[in-house]
Structures are given as structure tokens and as C-alpha cells.
KERORO-430860 format. One record per residue: x, z, y of N, C-alpha, C, O in turn. Coordinates in pm, whole numbers, plus 32768, in hexadecimal, padded with zeros to 4 digits. Atoms other than C-alpha are relative to their C-alpha. Layout:
BEGIN
   n.c1   n.c3   n.c2   ca.c1   ca.c3   ca.c2   c.c1   c.c3   c.c2   o.c1   o.c3   o.c2
      X      Z      Y       X       Z       Y      X      Z      Y      X      Z      Y
...
***
This chain:
BEGIN
   n.c1   n.c3   n.c2   ca.c1   ca.c3   ca.c2   c.c1   c.c3   c.c2   o.c1   o.c3   o.c2
   8078   8026   7F91    A2E6    DD90    465D   7F8E   7FC1   7FEB   7FA2   7F4F   7FBF
   8085   8048   8015    A18B    DD22    463E   8003   7F86   8071   8020   7F90   80E8
   8020   806E   7F8E    A14B    DBCD    46DC   7FB1   7F8D   7FCE   7FB4   7F7C   7F54
   8050   8055   7FFF    A06A    DAB7    46F0   8019   7F87   803A   802C   7F88   80B4
   7FC8   8084   7FA6    A0C0    D939    473A   7FB2   7FB0   7FDD   7FA8   7F8B   7F68
   8065   8081   801B    9FBC    D83B    4767   8045   7F7E   8029   80A4   7F72   8076
   7FC9   80A3   7FEA    9FF4    D6B6    4760   7F82   7FAA   7FE7   7F0F   7FCD   7FCA
   8079   805E   7FFA    9F2F    D58C    475F   7FBF   7FD5   806E   7F72   7F75   8063
   805D   8029   7FA3    9EA4    D576    48A6   801B   7F99   8039   8084   7F6A   800D
   7FDB   8066   7FC8    9E9E    D44F    4990   7F8D   7FCF   8045   7F26   800D   8060
   807A   8041   7FC4    9DD3    D353    4A30   7FBA   7F8C   7FBE   8001   7F40   7F7C
   805F   8065   8061    9CB7    D264    4994   7F94   7FC3   804E   7F6C   8001   80B1
   8092   8026   7FCA    9B91    D1AD    4A02   7FA7   8022   7FC3   7FB5   802C   7F49
   809E   7FCF   8031    9A2F    D21B    49C9   7FE3   7FC4   7F82   7FED   7F4A   7F73
   800F   803D   8077    99DA    D1FC    4869   8067   7FED   7F97   8050   7FC3   7F26
   7F79   8005   805C    9B45    D20B    47D7   7FFD   80AA   7FC9   7FAD   8107   7FD5
   8004   7F75   8053    9BB8    D331    4711   8097   8048   8026   80F2   8001   8050
   7F7C   7FD4   8008    9CE2    D41D    4720   800B   806C   7F6E   7FAA   807D   7F24
   801C   7F9A   8047    9D42    D527    4634   8077   8064   800B   80E8   8042   7FE8
   7FB5   7FAA   7FC8    9DE9    D65C    46A7   8051   806D   7F8E   8009   8077   7F2A
   7FC4   7FAF   804C    9EC8    D74F    45E2   8038   808F   8027   8055   80A2   809D
   7FDE   7F82   7FBE    9F32    D8C3    45EF   8067   8045   7FA0   8037   806F   7F37
   7FBF   7FD5   8064    A049    D943    453B   8037   8099   8024   8053   80BB   8097
   8012   7F78   7FE6    A077    DAAB    451A   80BD   8035   7FA3   80E7   8005   7F3A
   7F91   7FC1   8022    A1D5    DB6B    44DA   8005   8092   8004   7FC5   80C1   8061
   8006   7F75   7FE4    A216    DCE8    44A6   7F9E   804A   7FDD   7F98   80BE   8007
   805B   7FDC   8045    A0F2    DD1F    43E5   7FB6   7FB7   7FB7   7FC7   7F3D   7FBF
   8041   8058   8070    9FF9    DCB5    42CA   7F70   7FCD   8042   7F1C   8023   805D
   80A9   8034   7FDA    9EAB    DBE4    4346   7FCB   8040   7F9D   7F5F   806A   7FC7
   809D   7FE2   8046    9DEA    DC64    4225   7FE1   8077   8021   7F7A   80A3   7FED
   8035   7F61   7FDE    9DD8    DDC9    42BA   7FB2   7FD2   80A1   7FAF   8025   80FC
   8033   7FFC   7F53    9D30    DD43    4414   7F8F   7F94   7FFD   7F99   7F27   7FC4
   806C   807A   7FC9    9BFB    DC82    4482   8065   7FAD   8087   80BD   7FDA   80D1
   7F9E   8073   7FBC    9C89    DB43    4543   7F8D   7FA7   8064   7F21   7F7E   803B
   805C   804A   7F95    9BDD    DA95    466F   8044   7FA3   8058   80BD   7FA3   8072
   7FE5   8068   7FA1    9BEF    D98C    474A   7FA1   8030   80A2   7F26   803E   80A2
   8029   8014   7F71    9BB0    D9B9    48E5   8032   7F82   8049   8088   7F2D   8033
   7FD5   807C   7F8C    9BA7    D8DD    4A0E   7FE9   8034   8083   7F98   808D   809F
   7FF8   7FF1   7F59    9BD4    D8EE    4B78   7FEB   7F82   8046   8042   7F2C   8036
   800D   8098   7FBC    9B56    D7C0    4C48   8021   803B   80A4   8009   80B0   80C3
   7FF6   7FED   7F7E    9BB4    D7BA    4DC0   7F9D   8031   803A   7F2A   8006   8031
   806C   7FBA   7F9F    9B17    D8AD    4EB1   7FA0   804E   7FA2   7F44   808F   7FD4
   8057   7FAB   804E    9A72    D94D    4D7C   802E   8077   7FB2   80A7   808A   7FBB
   7FD3   7F8F   8050    9A8A    DA8C    4C92   8021   7FC3   7F76   7FFD   7F57   7F47
   7FD6   8033   80AF    9B21    DA7D    4B25   7F89   8001   7FBE   7F3B   805B   7FE0
   806A   7FDB   8053    9A1B    DA55    4A37   8018   7FD5   7F59   8063   7F83   7F24
   7FF7   8008   80AA    99F6    DA64    48BE   7FE0   7F82   7FDA   7F70   7F62   8002
   8018   8078   8060    99FC    D911    47F0   7FE1   8015   7F7D   7F75   7FEF   7F50
   8024   8005   8094    9A14    D95F    468F   805B   807C   7FD3   80CB   80A0   7FF7
   7FA9   7F8B   804C    9A6B    DA84    45B9   8029   7FF7   7F5E   7FD8   7FA5   7F32
   8026   8009   809D    9AB6    DA96    441E   8044   8082   7FE2   8094   80B8   802E
   7FA6   7F9F   8054    9B2D    DBAA    4331   7FE1   7FBF   7F9A   7FC1   7F48   7F90
   7FD8   8040   808D    9B43    DB93    41D6   7F78   7FC9   7FB9   7F81   7F82   7F55
   8060   8035   803C    99D5    DB4F    418E   7FA8   7FA7   8039   7F5E   7F5F   7FF6
   8049   807B   7FC6    9938    DA7D    428B   8036   7FF5   80A4   807C   8043   80E6
   7FF9   802A   7F57    9943    D9E3    43F4   7F8C   7FF5   803E   7F1F   7FE9   8006
   806A   800A   7FA8    9881    D9D3    4521   8030   7FB9   808A   80A4   7FA6   80AF
   7FD5   8078   7FA1    9879    D8F9    463F   7F98   803E   8080   7F31   807F   806B
   805C   7FF6   7F7E    97F0    D919    47D0   7FA4   7F85   7FF3   7FD9   7F23   7FBF
   8046   8086   800A    96D0    D80D    47DF   8028   7FA2   8023   801E   7F3D   7FDE
   7FE2   807B   7FBD    9750    D733    48BD   808E   7F94   7F9A   80C1   7F2D   7FC6
   7FA5   8044   8046    9857    D6C4    478D   7FD3   7FFB   7F77   8016   7FC2   7F21
   8041   8006   807E    9776    D6F4    466D   7FF4   7F68   7FDE   7FB5   7F1E   802A
   801C   807B   802C    9793    D5A7    459A   8077   7F9A   801D   808A   7F34   7FDB
   7F9E   8038   7FD8    98C0    D538    4656   807A   8035   7FDC   80D5   7FEE   7FB5
   7F72   7FBF   802A    99D0    D623    4613   7FE2   8043   7F9A   7F75   8075   7F81
   7FF5   7FA3   807F    9A4A    D6C9    44D2   807B   805A   7FF8   80E9   8029   8015
   7FA3   7F7B   7FFE    9B1C    D804    44B2   804B   7FFA   7F6E   8002   7FEE   7F0B
   7FCB   7FDF   80A9    9BEB    D824    436D   8087   8054   8016   80BC   805A   8085
   7F88   7FBF   802E    9D12    D8EC    42FB   8050   800B   7F99   8015   8037   7F36
   7FB2   7FBC   806F    9E2C    D921    4215   804B   804C   7FF1   80C0   8031   800B
   7FB0   7F7A   801C    9EA7    DA65    41C0   807C   7FE5   7FB8   80C9   8045   7FB7
   7F8F   7FE6   805C    9FC1    D9EE    40D9   805C   7FBB   8076   80D0   7FDC   808A
   7F83   8034   7F7C    A057    D915    4218   7FEE   8055   807A   8040   8047   80D4
   7FE3   7FC7   7F9D    9FF9    DA02    4303   7FC2   7FBF   809C   7FDB   7FDF   8110
   800A   805C   7F93    9F58    D901    43D1   7F57   7FFA   8021   7F12   8018   7FBF
   8095   8002   7FB7    9DEB    D8E4    4488   8004   7F8A   8040   805E   7F62   808A
   7FFF   808D   7FB8    9D62    D794    44E5   7F79   8012   803F   7F2F   8073   8032
   8069   8024   7FBD    9C59    D701    45B9   7FFC   7F83   800B   8051   7F49   804D
   8024   80A7   801B    9BBC    D592    455F   7FA9   7FFB   8090   7F56   8055   80A1
   8053   8027   7F7D    9B1F    D519    46C2   7FD3   7F6B   7FED   801B   7F09   7FFD
   8021   8084   7FDF    9A49    D402    46AB   7F99   7FBB   805C   7F50   800A   8097
   8065   802B   7FA1    996C    D334    4778   8016   804A   8084   7FBC   8082   80C1
   7FD9   7FAE   7F89    9A1E    D3CB    4896   7FB3   7FCD   8075   7F86   7F5B   8075
   805B   8017   7F90    9963    D3E0    49ED   8052   801B   8079   80AF   8068   8060
   7FB1   7FD3   7F96    99FE    D3FA    4B5D   7FEA   80A3   8014   8046   80EF   8032
   8006   7F3B   8004    9963    D587    4B5A   805B   8019   7FA5   8094   8079   7FDB
   7FC1   7FC0   8059    9A3B    D5CC    4A35   809C   8006   8054   80F3   804C   8020
   7F76   7FEE   7FB5    9B78    D5B0    4B30   8016   8081   801C   7FBF   80C0   8059
   7FEC   7F71   7FD8    9C0C    D6F6    4B51   8095   8037   7FB4   80B9   7FE9   7F5C
   7F85   7FD8   805E    9D58    D7A3    4AB4   7FD5   807C   7FA4   7FA4   80E5   7FCF
   8015   8000   807F    9D2C    D806    4973   8042   8095   7FB9   80A9   8069   7F86
   7FBF   7F7B   8027    9DAD    D980    48F1   7FC3   8017   7F63   7F4A   8014   7F4B
   800D   7FB9   807D    9DC6    D9F5    4775   7FFA   8095   8019   8024   80C0   8085
   801F   7F7D   800C    9D77    DB56    4732   8006   8037   7F86   7FF4   7FF6   7F1F
   800F   7FC1   8090    9D94    DC85    462B   7FC8   8079   801E   7FF2   80C0   807B
   8049   7F7C   7FFF    9CBF    DD9D    4608   8000   806F   7F77   7FB6   8058   7F17
   7FEB   7FC3   806B    9D23    DEB0    4516   7F9C   804C   7FF2   7F6C   8088   8052
   8084   7FA2   8011    9C07    DF64    446F   7FFD   8022   7F72   8055   7FF7   7F27
   8000   7FBF   8097    9BAE    E00A    4322   7FC7   7F86   7FC1   7F59   7F57   7FDE
   8040   8092   8063    9B91    DEC9    421E   801A   7F98   8035   8013   7F2F   7FF5
   7FD7   8077   7FC2    9C03    DDEF    433D   7F8C   7FB9   802A   7F9B   7F4A   805E
   805C   8050   7FC2    9A9B    DD98    4390   7FF7   8002   8083   8040   804B   80C6
   8012   801A   7F6E    9A1F    DD29    44DF   7FAC   806D   802D   7F35   8065   800B
   8068   7F8D   7FB7    9984    DE66    4594   7FE1   7FF1   8082   7F79   8024   80AC
   800A   7FFF   7F8C    99BC    DE08    46E9   800D   7F72   8051   8068   7F28   802B
   7FD2   8074   7FAE    99AF    DCDF    47E9   803B   8024   8088   8063   7FD6   80DE
   7FB6   7FC8   7F7D    9A32    DDCE    48F9   807B   7FEF   8008   80BE   8046   7FD0
   7F73   7FFE   7FD9    9B79    DD63    4961   806A   805F   8013   80E3   8057   7FFE
   7F9C   7F9A   8003    9BF9    DE8D    49A1   8038   8051   7F91   809D   8097   7F90
   7FE1   7FBF   8089    9BEF    DF05    4842   804D   7FB0   7FAF   8074   7FDF   7F43
   7FA3   8041   804C    9CC4    DDD2    47D2   8078   8026   800D   809D   8057   8077
   7F81   7FC4   7FDC    9E23    DE23    477F   806C   7FBA   8019   80C9   7FDD   8062
   7F9C   8064   7FBB    9EE7    DCFF    4795   7FC4   7F64   8041   7F60   7F1F   802B
   8030   8082   7FB1    9ED2    DBD8    4866   808B   7F88   8003   8100   7FA4   801B
   7FA8   8077   7FD7    9F87    DA74    4876   8021   7FE6   8085   7FDC   8025   80D5
   7FCA   8041   7F82    A024    D9DD    499F   7F90   7FA4   8051   7F85   7FA8   80CC
   803F   806F   7FF7    9F20    D8B8    499C   8019   7F99   8036   806F   7F82   808B
   7FC8   809A   7FED    9F0C    D75C    49A5   7F81   7FB5   8027   7F15   7FC6   7FEF
   8051   8037   7FBC    9E5A    D66D    4A93   7FBC   7F8A   7FB8   7FFD   7F37   7F78
   804D   8079   8044    9D47    D57B    4A13   7FB1   7FC2   807B   7F68   8006   80C3
   8047   8033   7F87    9CC5    D48D    4B15   7FB0   7F80   7FA7   7FE5   7F37   7F53
   804D   806D   8013    9B9D    D39D    4AD5   7FD0   7F9A   8058   7F66   7FB9   808F
   800E   8075   7F9E    9B7D    D277    4BA2   7F6A   7FB7   7FD5   7F45   7F9F   7F63
   807F   8064   8016    9A20    D1B0    4BDD   801B   7F83   7FFB   7FC0   7F31   7FEB
***
């Protein structure tokens, strides 16, 4: 059974760093676009960063602070978060999108095939 499991969330002060991980089981990461989404209290879920086998992309609010990476051999996705701000506080979800060639062709959450359970990130001022 396909499964995604996040880890690495926690509480940190503004300016600090966290590294999220997302491990997959039941399928091969190499065939998928991978991404991180987040949902802050009383807000909708938003895309944070995507990565396929050629390039990565970021929402404007995290550019220069967050870095997404993947290790297909370990079936693991990462999100390095630096210079964290209180507005980064949210539940972070990893997700996988199956597409021809594993390209990131959609940021519509309804198109994404698999989701993790989420990990809480709290940034205090």
C-alpha cells in the first residue's frame, strides 16, 4: 500500500531552521513529481514547493529561505527551512503527483495522488 510519512516538524524561534523529511513506501519516487504544501490555522492549504527530476519551484513567500530536495534511491523528500518566520507556522504535508515522466504538471491539490498525514511547524516571535 502506498504511503507517505512526514517527520522533522517542531517548534522553533523566528530565524531558526528545521528540516522536514517525507519517506515513501509502496512505490518508487522516481516516477512522481513531489511537493510540499502547508495549511495555517483558519486558512486553506497552499503549495510551498515542488520538485521533479529536473527542476524545483517555490511559492514567492519562501524563495531564498526554503530548499526542496529528493533522494530517489532512499525514496525520501526533504524540505530545508531556514530563516523561519511566524507566518510559516502551519501543518506541512508532503504529496506525490503521478504524471508522464514524473513532471510537475499541476498545483491543483485534487490532481495529487498521495498525501502524508502532516507535521506541525510552529515558529514563535
